[in-house]
C-alpha positions as CSV (number, residue, x, y, z in Angstrom):
1,X,-0.1,0.2,-0.1
2,X,2.9,2.5,0.7
3,X,4.2,2.6,-2.5
4,X,1.0,4.2,-4.1
5,X,0.9,6.9,-1.4
6,X,3.8,9.2,-3.4
7,X,2.1,8.7,-6.7
8,X,-1.5,9.4,-4.9
9,X,-0.4,12.7,-3.6
10,X,1.0,13.7,-6.8
11,X,-2.2,12.8,-8.4
12,X,-3.8,15.0,-6.1
13,X,-1.5,17.9,-6.2
14,X,-1.9,17.9,-10.3
15,X,-5.8,18.2,-9.8
16,X,-5.7,21.2,-7.6
17,X,-6.3,24.6,-9.3
18,X,-9.1,24.8,-12.0
19,X,-10.1,21.5,-12.2
20,X,-10.9,21.5,-8.6
21,X,-13.0,24.9,-8.9
22,X,-15.3,23.2,-11.6
23,X,-16.7,21.0,-8.7
24,X,-16.5,23.8,-5.8
25,X,-20.0,25.4,-5.2
26,X,-20.1,29.1,-6.4
27,X,-19.1,31.0,-9.1
28,X,-15.7,30.0,-10.8
29,X,-13.5,32.9,-11.9
30,X,-10.0,33.3,-13.0
31,X,-8.0,36.1,-12.2
32,X,-4.4,37.1,-13.2
33,X,-4.0,33.0,-14.2
34,X,-5.5,32.0,-10.9
35,X,-8.5,30.2,-10.6
36,X,-11.1,31.2,-7.5
37,X,-14.5,30.2,-6.3
38,X,-16.5,33.2,-5.2
39,X,-19.6,32.2,-2.8
40,X,-22.0,34.7,-1.7
41,X,-22.7,35.0,1.8
42,X,-24.9,37.6,4.2
43,X,-21.9,38.6,5.1
44,X,-20.2,39.4,2.1
45,X,-18.2,36.5,0.1
46,X,-16.2,33.6,0.7
47,X,-13.5,33.3,-1.8
48,X,-11.4,29.9,-2.6
49,X,-8.3,29.3,-4.5
50,X,-6.3,25.8,-4.7
51,X,-3.1,26.8,-5.3
52,X,-0.5,24.4,-4.3
53,X,1.9,26.5,-2.4
54,X,4.0,28.1,-4.9
55,X,2.6,31.5,-5.1
56,X,3.0,34.2,-2.8
57,X,0.2,34.5,-0.4
58,X,0.0,38.8,-0.6
59,X,-0.8,37.9,-4.5
60,X,-3.2,35.4,-4.0
61,X,-5.0,37.6,-1.3
62,X,-4.9,40.2,-3.9
63,X,-6.3,38.1,-6.4
64,X,-9.1,36.7,-4.1
65,X,-10.1,40.7,-4.0
66,X,-10.4,41.0,-7.3
67,X,-12.1,37.6,-7.8
68,X,-14.8,39.1,-5.3
69,X,-15.3,42.3,-7.1
70,X,-15.5,40.6,-10.7
71,X,-18.0,38.3,-9.7
72,X,-20.1,40.8,-7.4
73,X,-19.6,44.2,-9.1
74,X,-19.2,45.5,-5.9
75,X,-16.0,46.9,-3.9
76,X,-14.0,44.8,-1.4
77,X,-13.9,47.1,2.1
78,X,-12.2,44.3,3.8
79,X,-10.6,41.0,3.2
80,X,-9.1,38.3,5.2
81,X,-7.2,35.0,4.9
82,X,-8.7,31.6,6.9
83,X,-5.5,30.0,8.8
84,X,-3.8,27.8,6.4
85,X,-6.2,27.2,3.7
86,X,-6.4,29.3,0.5
87,X,-10.2,30.7,2.0
88,X,-10.7,34.1,2.3
89,X,-13.6,36.5,3.7
90,X,-14.6,39.7,2.2
91,X,-17.2,42.3,3.0
92,X,-18.4,44.7,0.3
93,X,-19.8,47.8,-0.5
94,X,-22.2,47.7,-3.0
95,X,-23.2,51.4,-3.1
96,X,-21.4,51.8,-6.2
């Protein structure tokens, strides 16, 4: 069973990114080449990215804000990252 562990992990890593967003709830969007899903909530939006860790967290955070704005047409007021996962929570200003 152990010899299968590494190939399985590599396969899962290869499935990250755009392929994963197709299965996640919410609206899929690509910002600067990085795929995100955006889900509207009562408090704003939840944005997810499935990058494998090669990209700067600051870049992913900035792109998450752009993804939220692109999907909602609103301006992001605040955005925070949830721990180690590439999940972001944003509040919006939709007064426009």
